[in-house]
N, CA, C and O of each residue as an XYZ file, in Angstrom:
932
protein
N     -13.364     18.273     10.856
C     -13.529     16.863     10.684
C     -12.451     16.582      9.761
O     -12.593     17.140      8.673
N     -11.292     15.790      9.907
C     -10.762     15.092      9.348
C     -10.672     13.926      8.533
O     -10.280     12.908      9.103
N     -11.035     13.835      6.952
C     -11.647     12.707      6.238
C     -10.636     11.879      5.596
O     -10.180     12.225      4.506
N     -10.205     10.704      6.237
C      -9.219     10.269      5.432
C     -10.082      9.131      4.673
O     -10.741      8.291      5.285
N      -9.978      9.226      2.908
C     -10.652      9.191      1.854
C      -9.922      7.883      0.939
O      -9.082      8.135      0.075
N     -10.327      6.571      1.228
C      -9.673      5.623     -0.120
C     -10.996      5.287     -1.611
O     -12.164      4.908     -1.693
N      -9.674      5.796     -2.739
C      -9.739      6.331     -3.415
C      -9.376      4.905     -4.396
O      -8.537      4.129     -3.938
N     -10.043      4.576     -5.783
C     -10.254      3.435     -6.355
C      -8.290      3.035     -6.758
O      -7.744      4.131     -6.881
N      -7.595      2.267     -6.895
C      -6.228      1.726     -7.564
C      -6.211      1.351     -9.106
O      -5.214      1.069     -9.773
N      -7.197      1.393     -9.421
C      -7.145      1.187    -10.809
C      -8.678      1.265    -11.578
O      -8.879      2.175    -12.383
N      -9.915      0.095    -11.234
C     -11.197      0.295    -11.148
C     -11.807      1.911    -10.842
O     -11.713      2.344     -9.694
N     -12.268      2.545    -11.644
C     -12.816      3.825    -11.098
C     -15.032      3.471    -10.081
O     -15.637      4.199     -9.294
N     -15.333      2.461    -10.537
C     -16.087      1.764    -10.056
C     -15.837      0.800     -8.831
O     -16.333     -0.311     -8.641
N     -14.883      1.549     -7.996
C     -14.582      0.794     -6.807
C     -14.785      2.148     -5.817
O     -14.855      1.883     -4.617
N     -14.893      3.664     -6.222
C     -15.396      4.246     -5.714
C     -16.514      4.582     -5.057
O     -17.423      5.228     -5.579
N     -16.519      4.079     -3.625
C     -17.738      4.463     -2.822
C     -18.642      5.639     -2.541
O     -18.206      6.742     -2.211
N     -19.896      5.358     -2.685
C     -21.172      6.469     -2.494
C     -20.874      7.225     -1.529
O     -21.390      8.334     -1.664
N     -20.345      7.126     -0.730
C     -19.722      7.596      1.012
C     -18.542      8.287      0.097
O     -18.672      9.510      0.039
N     -17.539      7.819     -0.551
C     -16.374      8.567     -0.764
C     -17.217      9.854     -1.735
O     -17.438     10.983     -1.297
N     -17.434      9.581     -2.513
C     -17.982     10.520     -3.161
C     -18.603     11.465     -2.692
O     -18.086     12.539     -3.000
N     -19.723     11.572     -1.917
C     -20.558     12.428     -1.233
C     -19.363     13.409     -0.688
O     -19.027     14.459     -1.235
N     -18.631     12.699      0.832
C     -17.754     13.257      1.379
C     -16.751     14.446      0.593
O     -16.561     15.509      1.184
N     -16.029     14.171     -0.975
C     -15.557     14.679     -1.660
C     -15.990     16.037     -1.822
O     -15.460     17.111     -1.537
N     -17.618     15.572     -2.605
C     -18.598     16.997     -2.544
C     -18.420     18.037     -1.900
O     -18.322     19.217     -2.236
N     -18.368     17.264     -0.483
C     -19.164     18.088      1.304
C     -18.045     18.592      1.489
O     -18.065     19.810      1.669
N     -16.246     17.685      1.527
C     -15.716     19.150      2.203
C     -15.415     20.230      1.941
O     -15.641     20.605      0.790
N     -14.904     20.986      2.718
C     -14.232     22.524      2.142
C     -13.159     22.179      1.204
O     -13.299     22.436      0.008
N     -11.741     21.426      1.803
C     -10.719     21.453      1.071
C     -10.092     19.774      0.871
O     -10.300     19.021      1.823
N      -9.491     19.322     -0.104
C      -9.316     18.274     -0.762
C      -7.270     18.024     -0.577
O      -6.506     18.549     -1.387
N      -7.046     17.639     -0.049
C      -5.392     17.403      0.053
C      -4.986     16.068     -0.680
O      -5.183     14.928     -0.259
N      -4.514     16.354     -1.602
C      -4.152     14.506     -2.130
C      -2.172     14.653     -2.873
O      -1.345     15.504     -3.198
N      -2.307     13.510     -2.801
C      -0.562     13.203     -2.925
C      -0.212     13.938     -4.458
O       0.886     14.352     -4.831
N      -1.375     13.954     -5.132
C      -0.706     14.739     -6.932
C      -1.898     15.163     -6.945
O      -2.756     14.399     -6.504
N      -2.217     16.200     -7.337
C      -2.705     17.110     -7.874
C      -3.734     16.415     -8.890
O      -4.860     16.037     -8.565
N      -3.205     16.310    -10.103
C      -2.997     15.795    -11.035
C      -3.949     14.531    -11.182
O      -4.877     14.308    -11.960
N      -3.390     13.790    -10.161
C      -3.988     12.571    -10.488
C      -5.371     12.642     -9.682
O      -6.379     12.542    -10.382
N      -5.523     12.774     -8.529
C      -7.003     13.687     -8.149
C      -8.241     14.273     -9.223
O      -9.390     13.933     -9.504
N      -7.530     15.079     -9.533
C      -8.384     16.090    -10.831
C      -9.136     15.020    -11.827
O     -10.358     15.041    -11.975
N      -8.273     14.082    -12.493
C      -9.207     12.867    -12.853
C     -10.236     12.364    -12.657
O     -11.240     12.207    -13.351
N      -9.735     11.872    -10.803
C     -11.282     11.308    -10.612
C     -12.526     12.147     -9.794
O     -13.649     11.723     -9.524
N     -12.047     13.232     -9.552
C     -13.487     14.183     -9.264
C     -13.918     14.806    -10.599
O     -15.084     15.173    -10.738
N     -12.987     14.943    -11.621
C     -13.534     15.006    -13.260
C     -15.009     13.892    -13.859
O     -16.041     13.963    -14.526
N     -14.301     13.056    -13.172
C     -14.944     11.342    -13.393
C     -16.756     11.697    -12.762
O     -17.863     11.781    -13.293
N     -16.285     11.800    -11.579
C     -17.122     12.492    -10.656
C     -18.027     13.544    -10.136
O     -18.847     13.551     -9.218
N     -17.522     14.687    -11.247
C     -18.426     16.171    -11.167
C     -18.023     16.702    -10.553
O     -18.427     17.858    -10.686
N     -16.699     16.504     -9.087
C     -16.706     17.097     -7.908
C     -16.066     18.354     -8.314
O     -15.089     18.234     -9.053
N     -16.448     19.605     -7.954
C     -15.706     20.392     -7.964
C     -15.589     21.164     -6.702
O     -16.335     21.893     -6.047
N     -14.337     20.718     -6.606
C     -13.771     21.508     -4.926
C     -12.076     21.669     -5.428
O     -11.495     21.495     -6.499
N     -11.722     22.021     -4.280
C     -10.462     22.799     -4.173
C      -9.751     21.784     -3.725
O      -9.947     21.092     -2.727
N      -8.314     21.695     -5.087
C      -7.341     20.580     -4.020
C      -5.936     20.926     -3.516
O      -5.293     21.856     -4.003
N      -5.713     20.544     -3.031
C      -4.080     20.907     -2.444
C      -3.177     20.002     -2.703
O      -3.719     18.953     -3.051
N      -1.640     19.925     -2.681
C      -1.616     19.253     -2.913
C      -0.420     18.747     -1.129
O       0.141     19.566     -0.401
N      -0.420     17.586     -1.009
C       0.037     17.011      0.206
C       0.766     15.557      0.130
O       0.131     14.528      0.358
N       2.035     15.552     -0.180
C       2.873     14.692     -0.065
C       4.552     14.800      0.770
O       4.839     15.631      1.632
N       5.159     14.092      0.411
C       6.599     13.755      1.233
C       7.309     15.131      0.945
O       8.366     15.482      1.470
N       6.808     15.630      0.323
C       8.026     17.038     -0.454
C       7.142     18.311      0.353
O       7.770     19.294      0.748
N       5.655     18.214      0.563
C       5.311     19.674      0.812
C       4.635     19.079      2.505
O       4.157     20.021      3.137
N       4.577     18.080      3.045
C       4.295     17.803      4.649
C       4.880     18.811      5.799
O       4.540     19.090      6.949
N       5.939     19.221      4.908
C       6.498     19.924      6.485
C       5.509     21.226      6.553
O       4.858     21.636      7.514
N       5.607     21.746      5.217
C       4.223     23.287      5.800
C       2.751     22.953      5.576
O       1.931     23.857      5.419
N       2.438     21.780      5.562
C       0.788     21.619      5.092
C       0.509     21.168      6.371
O      -0.425     21.790      6.877
N       0.998     20.288      7.085
C       0.367     19.424      8.688
C       0.092     20.901      9.354
O      -1.002     21.115      9.878
N       0.836     21.644      9.332
C       0.358     23.049     10.374
C      -1.344     23.835      9.830
O      -2.387     24.260     10.326
N      -0.508     23.581      8.164
C      -1.884     24.077      7.543
C      -3.041     23.714      7.739
O      -4.074     24.358      7.922
N      -2.801     22.492      7.688
C      -4.614     21.423      7.370
C      -4.867     21.919      8.689
O      -5.593     22.909      8.772
N      -4.274     21.273     10.023
C      -4.402     21.588     10.892
C      -5.031     22.655     11.675
O      -5.805     22.575     12.629
N      -4.456     23.833     10.975
C      -4.819     25.403     11.129
C      -6.146     25.178     10.924
O      -6.868     25.293     11.914
N      -6.744     24.829      9.681
C      -8.021     24.752      8.700
C      -8.890     24.081      9.426
O     -10.107     24.084      9.238
N      -8.349     23.529     10.213
C      -9.284     22.191     10.611
C      -9.959     23.001     11.961
O     -11.143     23.290     12.134
N      -8.879     23.244     12.786
C      -8.838     24.334     13.888
C     -10.083     25.531     13.857
O     -10.791     25.867     14.806
N     -10.109     26.082     12.385
C     -11.139     26.936     11.841
C     -12.312     26.524     11.263
O     -12.957     27.339     10.603
N     -12.824     25.029     11.444
C     -13.613     24.648     11.517
C     -14.080     24.239     10.267
O     -15.299     24.206     10.092
N     -13.224     23.883      9.257
C     -13.068     23.665      7.938
C     -12.812     21.871      8.076
O     -11.907     21.324      8.706
N     -13.811     21.264      7.351
C     -13.793     19.742      6.944
C     -12.699     19.896      5.696
O     -12.518     20.625      4.720
N     -11.935     18.465      6.508
C     -10.644     18.336      4.673
C     -10.862     17.149      4.638
O     -10.959     16.347      5.566
N     -10.968     16.968      3.238
C     -10.748     15.227      3.335
C      -8.610     15.330      2.348
O      -7.870     16.166      1.830
N      -8.634     13.817      2.689
C      -7.171     13.413      2.570
C      -7.238     12.276      1.616
O      -8.030     11.339      1.716
N      -6.383     12.422      0.719
C      -6.637     11.325     -0.305
C      -5.283     10.918     -1.120
O      -4.729     11.879     -1.655
N      -4.586      9.490     -1.321
C      -3.575      9.458     -2.108
C      -3.813      8.981     -3.795
O      -4.881      8.622     -4.292
N      -2.825      9.069     -4.303
C      -3.064      8.916     -5.464
C      -3.835      7.662     -5.984
O      -4.396      7.733     -7.077
N      -3.901      6.162     -5.013
C      -4.675      5.135     -5.284
C      -4.634      4.298     -4.084
O      -3.692      3.911     -3.392
N      -6.046      4.098     -4.008
C      -6.115      3.223     -2.385
C      -6.280      4.247     -1.199
O      -6.755      5.382     -1.253
N      -5.684      3.451      0.072
C      -6.196      4.312      0.875
C      -5.315      4.807      1.931
O      -4.718      3.976      2.615
N      -5.143      6.173      2.173
C      -4.435      6.825      2.734
C      -3.644      6.409      4.029
O      -4.231      5.900      4.984
N      -2.477      6.612      4.025
C      -1.506      6.241      5.195
C      -1.063      4.961      5.523
O      -0.685      4.569      6.628
N      -1.148      4.253      4.331
C      -0.805      2.757      4.243
C       0.358      2.358      4.063
O       0.968      1.514      4.718
N       1.005      3.472      2.386
C       2.441      3.345      2.032
C       2.958      4.668      1.652
O       3.932      4.823      0.916
N       2.089      5.863      2.320
C       2.688      6.967      1.739
C       2.482      8.081      2.859
O       2.195      7.565      3.939
N       2.542      9.303      2.886
C       2.310     10.324      3.752
C       0.819     10.667      3.793
O      -0.017     10.755      2.894
N       0.736     10.863      5.355
C      -0.517     11.200      5.729
C      -0.770     10.599      7.313
O      -1.830     10.700      7.930
N       0.481      9.950      7.804
C       0.214      9.409      9.404
C       0.366     10.494     10.519
O       0.028     10.613     11.697
N       1.234     11.441      9.305
C       1.831     12.876     10.795
C       0.323     13.568     10.818
O      -0.123     13.951     11.899
N      -0.262     13.685      9.900
C      -1.054     14.855      9.711
C      -2.362     14.113     10.817
O      -2.968     14.721     11.700
N      -2.514     12.802     10.468
C      -3.742     12.074     11.327
C      -3.300     11.900     13.267
O      -4.031     11.465     14.157
N      -1.810     12.446     13.380
C      -1.694     12.405     14.350
C      -1.804     13.551     15.473
O      -2.313     13.441     16.589
N      -1.236     14.609     14.930
C      -0.911     15.576     14.492
C      -2.801     16.236     14.986
O      -2.751     17.134     15.827
N      -4.164     15.871     14.558
C      -5.417     15.989     14.201
C      -5.563     15.640     15.661
O      -5.640     16.478     16.559
N      -5.602     13.975     15.866
C      -6.125     13.165     16.958
C      -5.372     14.016     18.225
O      -6.057     14.406     19.171
N      -3.839     14.285     18.165
C      -3.653     15.457     19.541
C      -4.105     16.622     20.106
O      -4.187     16.992     21.278
N      -4.475     17.305     18.706
C      -5.191     18.523     18.588
C      -7.094     18.507     19.072
O      -7.830     19.477     19.256
N      -7.342     17.350     19.138
C      -8.713     16.810     19.567
C      -9.679     16.934     18.573
O     -10.901     17.039     18.677
N      -9.036     16.908     17.702
C     -10.125     17.055     16.350
C     -10.648     15.398     15.382
O      -9.993     14.455     14.940
N     -11.842     15.671     15.395
C     -12.407     14.325     14.805
C     -11.986     13.608     13.279
O     -12.224     14.128     12.189
N     -11.236     12.157     13.515
C     -10.390     12.295     12.254
C     -11.294     10.689     11.742
O     -11.457      9.711     12.471
N     -11.723     10.828     10.423
C     -12.991      9.557     10.048
C     -11.866      8.650      8.936
O     -10.895      8.910      8.225
N     -12.626      7.556      9.283
C     -11.269      7.265      7.748
C     -13.516      6.322      6.725
O     -14.561      5.680      6.832
N     -12.761      6.974      6.102
C     -13.912      6.211      4.929
C     -13.400      5.300      4.187
O     -12.587      5.645      3.329
N     -13.735      3.994      4.334
C     -12.513      2.766      3.811
C     -12.967      2.465      2.771
O     -14.132      2.829      2.616
N     -12.346      1.726      1.650
C     -12.479      1.520      0.504
C     -11.527      0.601      0.394
O     -11.315     -0.247      1.261
N     -10.787      0.725     -0.849
C      -9.957     -0.311     -1.822
C      -8.742     -0.095     -1.041
O      -8.396      0.920     -0.438
N      -8.001     -1.512     -1.185
C      -6.793     -1.052     -0.525
C      -6.205     -2.622     -1.422
O      -6.765     -3.704     -1.600
N      -4.490     -1.957     -1.935
C      -3.573     -3.027     -2.525
C      -3.331     -3.735     -1.908
O      -3.028     -4.756     -2.525
N      -3.258     -3.847     -0.721
C      -2.396     -4.842      0.549
C      -4.230     -5.756      0.644
O      -4.361     -6.857      0.110
N      -5.184     -5.214      1.223
C      -6.321     -6.263      0.897
C      -7.080     -6.981     -0.186
O      -7.874     -7.913     -0.065
N      -6.611     -6.261     -1.432
C      -6.995     -6.830     -2.431
C      -6.416     -7.704     -3.330
O      -6.976     -8.254     -4.279
N      -5.119     -7.816     -2.938
C      -3.976     -8.873     -3.572
C      -4.095     -9.990     -2.043
O      -3.966    -11.213     -2.093
N      -4.309     -9.357     -1.048
C      -4.519    -10.711      0.325
C      -5.467    -11.943     -0.443
O      -5.259    -13.097     -0.819
N      -6.787    -10.857     -0.443
C      -8.158    -11.858     -0.759
C      -8.061    -13.032     -2.246
O      -8.798    -13.909     -2.696
N      -7.159    -12.636     -2.506
C      -7.208    -13.578     -4.033
C      -5.761    -14.628     -3.956
O      -5.685    -15.493     -4.828
N      -4.519    -14.530     -2.809
C      -3.729    -14.903     -2.715
C      -4.004    -16.412     -3.052
O      -3.721    -17.050     -4.067
N      -4.562    -16.746     -2.037
C      -4.621    -18.481     -2.197
C      -4.084    -18.710     -1.047
O      -4.118    -19.931     -0.897
N      -3.625    -18.238     -0.185
C      -2.626    -18.895      1.315
C      -3.338    -18.056      2.209
O      -3.991    -17.051      1.931
N      -3.172    -18.496      3.139
C      -4.096    -18.297      4.736
C      -2.723    -16.920      4.662
O      -1.530    -16.788      4.386
N      -4.016    -16.061      5.161
C      -3.431    -14.450      5.590
C      -3.781    -14.349      6.964
O      -4.133    -13.225      7.321
N      -3.772    -15.196      7.773
C      -3.737    -15.178      9.258
C      -3.270    -13.783      9.866
O      -3.787    -12.867     10.505
N      -1.986    -14.105      9.320
C      -0.655    -14.001     10.340
C      -0.133    -13.231      8.951
O       0.043    -13.980      7.989
N       0.149    -11.712      8.739
C       0.790    -11.141      7.748
C       1.957    -10.071      8.193
O       1.701     -9.232      9.058
N       3.074    -10.126      7.651
C       3.789     -8.969      8.149
C       4.204     -8.133      6.148
O       4.559     -8.485      5.023
N       3.719     -6.638      7.118
C       3.578     -5.688      5.777
C       4.778     -4.581      5.777
O       4.982     -3.758      6.669
N       5.567     -4.757      4.508
C       7.079     -4.064      4.655
C       6.835     -2.598      3.697
O       7.596     -1.631      3.658
N       5.711     -2.750      3.057
C       5.699     -1.480      2.056
C       6.682     -1.982      1.033
O       6.701     -3.153      0.656
N       7.512     -1.028      0.593
C       8.450     -1.116     -0.071
C       9.770     -0.800      0.430
O      10.208      0.088      1.161
N      10.467     -2.155     -0.401
C      11.530     -2.250     -0.193
C      12.883     -1.427     -0.010
O      12.726     -0.414     -0.691
N      14.107     -1.391      0.577
C      15.204      0.124      0.579
C      15.303     -0.855     -0.966
O      15.088     -2.039     -1.225
N      15.788      0.467     -1.857
C      16.359      0.505     -3.180
C      17.878     -0.006     -3.031
O      18.101     -0.937     -3.806
N      19.074      0.390     -2.170
C      19.543      0.143     -2.059
C      20.398      0.287     -0.483
O      20.765     -0.692      0.167
N      20.497      0.981     -0.284
C      21.222      1.413      1.171
C      20.639      0.023      2.328
O      19.433     -0.142      2.509
N      21.326     -0.560      2.776
C      20.747     -1.449      4.094
C      19.832     -2.832      2.977
O      19.582     -3.841      3.636
N      19.555     -2.874      2.064
C      18.255     -3.801      1.734
C      19.032     -5.248      1.562
O      18.238     -6.140      1.262
N      20.371     -5.675      1.680
C      21.068     -7.005      1.690
C      20.400     -7.092      3.283
O      19.503     -7.930      3.378
N      20.670     -6.460      4.323
C      20.508     -6.744      5.551
C      19.132     -6.964      6.144
O      18.839     -7.665      7.113
N      18.116     -6.014      5.151
C      16.986     -5.754      5.698
C      15.824     -6.863      4.936
O      14.619     -7.048      5.105
N      16.821     -7.451      4.059
C      16.220     -8.763      3.614
C      16.561    -10.279      3.978
O      16.041    -11.293      3.512
N      17.488    -10.179      4.855
C      17.897    -11.641      5.422
C      17.315    -11.588      6.758
O      17.204    -12.675      7.327
N      16.749    -10.085      7.644
C      16.327    -10.098      8.868
C      14.696    -10.573      8.537
O      13.906    -11.037      9.359
N      14.447    -10.309      7.083
C      12.862    -10.865      6.805
C      12.898    -12.096      6.217
O      11.932    -12.473      5.554
N      13.825    -12.750      6.354
C      13.586    -13.944      5.638
C      13.706    -14.855      7.085
O      13.804    -16.078      7.182
N      13.687    -14.370      7.601
C      13.358    -15.118      9.689
C      12.090    -15.184     10.042
O      11.493    -16.057     10.672
N      11.614    -13.881      9.441
C      10.279    -13.842      9.331
C       8.763    -15.131      9.034
O       8.363    -15.440      7.912
N       8.264    -15.591     10.168
C       6.826    -16.249     10.487
C       5.672    -15.884     10.143
O       4.703    -16.617     10.339
N       5.581    -14.880      9.662
C       4.537    -14.481      8.841
C       4.553    -14.550      7.473
O       5.658    -14.646      6.939
N       3.345    -14.516      6.630
C       3.394    -14.080      5.172
C       3.982    -12.625      4.936
O       3.399    -11.640      5.388
N       4.906    -12.549      4.367
C       5.429    -11.286      4.182
C       5.045    -10.462      2.792
O       5.331    -10.941      1.695
N       4.384     -9.202      2.929
C       3.464     -8.173      1.994
C       4.414     -7.231      1.727
O       4.728     -6.421      2.599
N       4.999     -7.219      0.464
C       5.611     -5.864     -0.324
C       4.949     -5.565     -1.215
O       4.210     -6.374     -1.777
N       5.087     -4.010     -1.642
C       4.797     -3.750     -2.769
C       6.205     -3.748     -3.632
O       7.315     -3.908     -3.126
N       5.926     -3.525     -5.111
C       6.877     -3.339     -6.016
C       6.831     -2.878     -7.033
O       5.713     -2.772     -7.536
N       7.956     -2.420     -7.755
C       7.094     -1.585     -9.585
C       7.804     -2.891    -10.345
O       8.515     -3.724     -9.785
N       7.467     -2.868    -11.653
C       7.663     -3.847    -12.917
C       9.234     -4.000    -13.270
O       9.690     -4.961    -13.888
N      10.095     -2.764    -12.721
C      11.311     -2.456    -13.438
C      12.049     -2.846    -12.179
O      13.271     -2.705    -12.198
N      11.374     -3.399    -10.895
C      11.943     -3.417     -9.677
C      11.987     -5.165     -9.773
O      13.010     -5.774     -9.459
N      11.196     -5.611    -10.074
C      10.312     -7.148     -9.721
C      11.469     -8.277     -9.905
O      11.632     -9.087     -8.993
N      12.159     -8.329    -10.911
C      12.998     -9.274    -10.960
C      14.334     -9.443    -10.067
O      14.695    -10.380     -9.354
N      15.011     -8.050    -10.395
C      15.740     -7.775     -9.131
C      15.021     -8.932     -7.950
O      15.469    -10.020     -7.586
N      14.017     -8.370     -7.626
C      13.329     -8.891     -6.063
C      13.586     -9.715     -5.875
O      14.322    -10.123     -4.977
N      12.863    -10.436     -6.962
C      12.675    -11.953     -6.992
C      14.377    -12.639     -7.055
O      14.430    -13.779     -6.595
N      15.249    -12.269     -7.385
C      16.484    -12.769     -7.261
C      17.011    -12.319     -6.029
O      18.156    -12.754     -5.901
N      16.590    -11.506     -4.901
C      17.544    -10.826     -3.556
C      16.809    -12.485     -3.104
O      17.306    -13.590     -2.890
N      15.501    -11.983     -3.104
C      14.409    -13.299     -2.182
C      15.172    -14.567     -2.396
O      15.537    -15.340     -1.511
N      15.383    -14.692     -3.797
C      16.186    -16.033     -3.678
C      17.245    -16.761     -3.336
O      17.412    -17.975     -3.227
N      17.965    -15.799     -3.178
C      19.416    -16.011     -2.743
C      18.713    -15.636     -1.048
O      18.712    -16.445     -0.120
N      18.342    -14.690     -1.008
C      18.028    -14.718      0.904
C      17.326    -15.675      1.792
O      17.525    -16.045      2.949
N      16.177    -16.044      0.617
C      15.552    -16.575      1.984
C      15.103    -18.035      0.852
O      14.099    -18.743      0.938
N      15.987    -18.107      0.065
C      15.859    -19.384     -0.089
C      14.683    -19.856     -1.284
O      13.680    -19.149     -1.188
N      14.601    -20.779     -2.262
C      13.275    -21.227     -3.438
C      12.477    -21.165     -2.748
O      12.197    -22.222     -2.184
N      11.318    -19.417     -2.243
C      10.229    -19.511     -1.764
C       9.368    -19.728     -2.497
O       9.598    -19.542     -3.692
N       8.146    -20.166     -2.116
C       6.820    -19.652     -2.685
C       6.233    -18.766     -2.539
O       5.757    -18.597     -1.417
N       5.935    -17.607     -3.764
C       5.369    -16.537     -3.811
C       4.450    -16.102     -4.722
O       4.179    -16.678     -5.775
N       3.990    -15.129     -4.337
C       2.723    -14.912     -5.001
C       2.964    -13.040     -5.604
O       3.292    -12.089     -4.894
N       2.642    -13.033     -7.203
C       2.451    -12.103     -7.874
C       0.982    -11.467     -7.913
O       0.131    -12.292     -8.245
N       0.426     -9.992     -7.607
C      -0.400    -10.291     -8.162
C      -0.188     -8.468     -8.606
O       0.501     -7.654     -7.993
N      -1.154     -8.189    -10.040
C      -0.298     -6.979    -10.637
C      -1.976     -6.423    -11.110
O      -3.075     -6.973    -11.039
N      -1.621     -5.373    -11.498
C      -2.212     -4.431    -12.312
C      -4.077     -4.626    -11.736
O      -5.075     -4.717    -12.452
N      -3.976     -4.637    -10.175
C      -5.172     -5.057     -9.732
C      -6.652     -4.032     -9.860
O      -6.722     -2.810     -9.736
N      -7.475     -4.770    -10.077
C      -8.542     -4.308    -10.445
C      -8.562     -3.406    -12.360
O      -9.631     -3.109    -12.893
N      -7.351     -3.176    -12.957
C      -7.412     -2.997    -14.460
C      -7.483     -4.062    -15.105
O      -7.092     -5.137    -14.651
N      -8.019     -3.901    -16.311
C      -7.645     -4.582    -17.452
C      -6.862     -5.715    -17.965
O      -7.305     -6.428    -18.866
N      -5.600     -5.923    -17.370
C      -4.195     -6.952    -17.654
C      -4.037     -7.491    -16.098
O      -3.106     -8.211    -15.735
N      -5.185     -6.985    -15.172
C      -5.240     -7.956    -13.908
C      -4.574     -9.345    -14.225
O      -4.684    -10.021    -15.248
N      -3.900     -9.579    -13.153
C      -2.958    -10.944    -12.972
C      -2.804    -11.510    -11.851
O      -2.735    -10.803    -10.846
N      -2.727    -12.692    -11.770
C      -2.094    -13.550    -10.448
C      -1.519    -14.699    -10.860
O      -2.109    -15.625    -11.416
N      -0.040    -14.633    -10.517
C       1.116    -15.695    -10.737
C       1.577    -16.060     -9.576
O       1.752    -15.221     -8.693
N       1.858    -17.424     -9.384
C       2.361    -18.055     -8.159
C       3.342    -19.332     -8.446
O       3.130    -20.285     -9.195
N       4.466    -19.066     -7.634
C       4.941    -20.251     -7.909
C       6.682    -20.002     -6.904
O       7.157    -19.020     -6.333
N       7.040    -21.026     -7.045
C       8.792    -20.459     -6.394
C       9.422    -19.635     -7.044
O       9.167    -19.578     -8.247
N      10.289    -18.865     -6.568
C      11.194    -17.774     -7.306
C      11.916    -18.134     -8.333
O      12.217    -17.405     -9.278
N      12.351    -19.770     -8.115
C      13.163    -19.900     -9.321
C      12.051    -20.091    -10.537
O      12.674    -19.937    -11.587
N      10.609    -20.374    -10.827
C      10.112    -20.407    -11.177
C       9.445    -18.988    -11.859
O       9.729    -18.800    -13.042
N       8.760    -18.193    -11.325
C       9.079    -16.460    -11.547
C       9.823    -15.994    -12.482
O       9.455    -15.379    -13.483
N      11.609    -16.478    -11.954
C      12.624    -15.775    -12.152
C      12.802    -16.220    -13.554
O      13.097    -15.275    -14.285
N      12.725    -17.241    -14.094
C      12.749    -17.740    -15.624
C      11.663    -17.344    -16.000
O      11.788    -17.195    -17.215
N      10.211    -16.958    -15.578
C       9.128    -16.544    -16.225
C       9.110    -15.310    -16.881
O       8.802    -15.158    -18.063
N       9.549    -14.155    -15.857
C       9.727    -13.237    -16.297
C      11.161    -12.488    -16.896
O      11.187    -11.328    -17.308
N      12.144    -13.256    -16.858
C      13.020    -12.865    -17.944
C      12.360    -13.341    -19.384
O      12.316    -12.775    -20.476
N      12.041    -14.169    -19.087
C      11.436    -14.495    -21.231
C      10.454    -13.769    -21.206
O      10.340    -13.252    -22.318
N       9.189    -13.245    -20.108
C       8.167    -12.596    -20.193
C       8.071    -11.075    -19.196
O       7.096    -10.968    -18.453
N       8.806    -10.279    -19.220
C       8.698     -9.121    -18.679
C       7.234     -8.712    -18.013
O       6.397     -8.908    -18.894
N       6.711     -8.311    -17.030
C       5.779     -7.509    -16.921
C       5.777     -6.417    -16.544
O       6.811     -5.833    -16.219
N       4.201     -5.712    -16.490
C       4.415     -4.399    -16.485
C       3.262     -4.173    -15.590
O       2.624     -5.187    -15.308
N       2.929     -3.245    -15.171
C       1.890     -2.447    -13.826
C       2.968     -2.356    -12.388
O       4.128     -2.688    -12.143
N       1.977     -1.789    -11.734
C       2.058     -2.281     -9.853
C       1.681     -3.244     -9.659
O       0.750     -3.862    -10.175
N       2.719     -3.621     -8.481
C       2.663     -5.331     -7.918
C       2.497     -4.940     -6.379
O       2.820     -4.005     -5.647
N       1.802     -6.191     -6.278
C       1.936     -6.187     -4.955
C       2.608     -8.093     -4.662
O       2.277     -8.969     -5.461
N       3.442     -8.385     -3.549
C       4.249     -9.417     -3.711
C       3.900    -10.359     -2.405
O       4.325     -9.692     -1.462
N       3.543    -11.132     -2.069
C       3.660    -12.084     -1.125
C       4.122    -13.847     -1.119
O       3.670    -14.889     -1.593
N       5.574    -13.318     -0.072
C       6.154    -14.171      0.392
C       5.648    -15.213      1.403
O       5.472    -14.898      2.580
N       5.428    -16.385      0.971
C       4.728    -17.362      1.932
C       5.877    -17.494      2.898
O       7.055    -17.304      2.597
N       5.279    -17.947      4.473
C       6.416    -18.076      5.409
C       6.894    -19.805      5.097
O       6.241    -20.758      4.673
N       8.388    -19.661      5.546
C       8.846    -20.839      4.956
C       7.905    -21.908      5.926
O       6.883    -21.576      6.526
N       8.526    -23.281      5.921
C       7.985    -24.161      7.334
C       9.232    -24.686      8.180
O       9.191    -24.957      9.381
N      10.249    -24.775      7.425
C      11.161    -24.530      7.868
C      11.611    -23.437      9.467
O      11.931    -23.822     10.592
N      11.488    -22.347      9.043
C      11.425    -21.367     10.026
C      10.407    -21.643     10.693
O      11.007    -21.491     11.757
N       9.187    -21.970     11.084
C       8.525    -22.612     11.889
C       9.014    -23.590     12.370
O       8.871    -23.467     13.587
N       9.530    -24.533     12.144
C      10.149    -25.843     12.780
C      11.543    -25.612     13.638
O      11.946    -26.282     14.588
N      12.008    -24.740     13.166
C      13.464    -23.812     13.917
C      13.061    -23.231     15.116
O      13.719    -23.268     16.156
N      11.864    -22.637     14.957
C      11.502    -22.219     16.629
C      10.961    -23.179     17.185
O      11.159    -23.086     18.397
N      10.240    -24.269     16.869
C       9.541    -25.385     17.588
C      10.540    -25.894     18.404
O      10.366    -26.287     19.558
N      11.942    -25.881     17.590
C      12.960    -26.826     17.732
C      13.806    -25.990     18.949
O      14.059    -26.670     19.943
N      14.134    -24.977     18.957
C      14.458    -24.049     19.716
C      14.072    -23.826     21.072
O      14.788    -23.326     21.940
N      12.757    -24.274     21.220
C      11.954    -24.125     22.211
C      11.060    -25.288     22.434
O       9.859    -25.304     22.165
N      11.481    -25.883     22.749
C      10.900    -27.429     22.878
C       9.908    -26.992     23.938
O      10.053    -26.010     24.665
N       8.961    -27.769     23.943
C       7.864    -28.387     24.866
C       8.394    -28.926     25.775
O       9.195    -29.739     25.313
N       8.399    -28.934     27.794
C       8.677    -29.506     28.472
C       7.371    -30.395     28.914
O       7.471    -31.239     29.804
């Protein structure tokens, strides 16, 4: 059986009882970074074998994991933080496991995406999650297409790129209302809301640290444009 196990994104108290039990019971654990996962395992006194599974090793590890599963071994897949297969490698092994009639079980838990959405203070009924933006190639083209989106856009961003991203959004989207949720579940957790122009000025004066979830509220102008384009008869 293949277990997809969510792990804390900061506060270790967010680890579920079920998640701890599964990590203790499986034969092997495959992790994005074995050093990060080992800290989690040590905290919960879990003595288990951990192997690396990331963008650099998935080429051979996918088949290795599938072969172990077919031999009857139970395996847990974890990422450095949060729910696997959302914005990191993992879906390939899940896809191959399902195609091989291997049972795949989600062990639900925390996700930066849903945690940030819950405290954004805006309607999250319709969202478009895009993970990390392209750093260079195709970035501006991608942002221009994204600016037409009628749903709330959710992005992941790093602290040293957030200011550039806000400036790019201000240029392509216009002065849009955005929400920054940073250091989720950690000591310096913070929610910052306002127009991109306001946040640019704020961050230029006081840079921020920590991993970031950025939410871009849909523009009313985008909605009205579509209504006008397709008028009701």
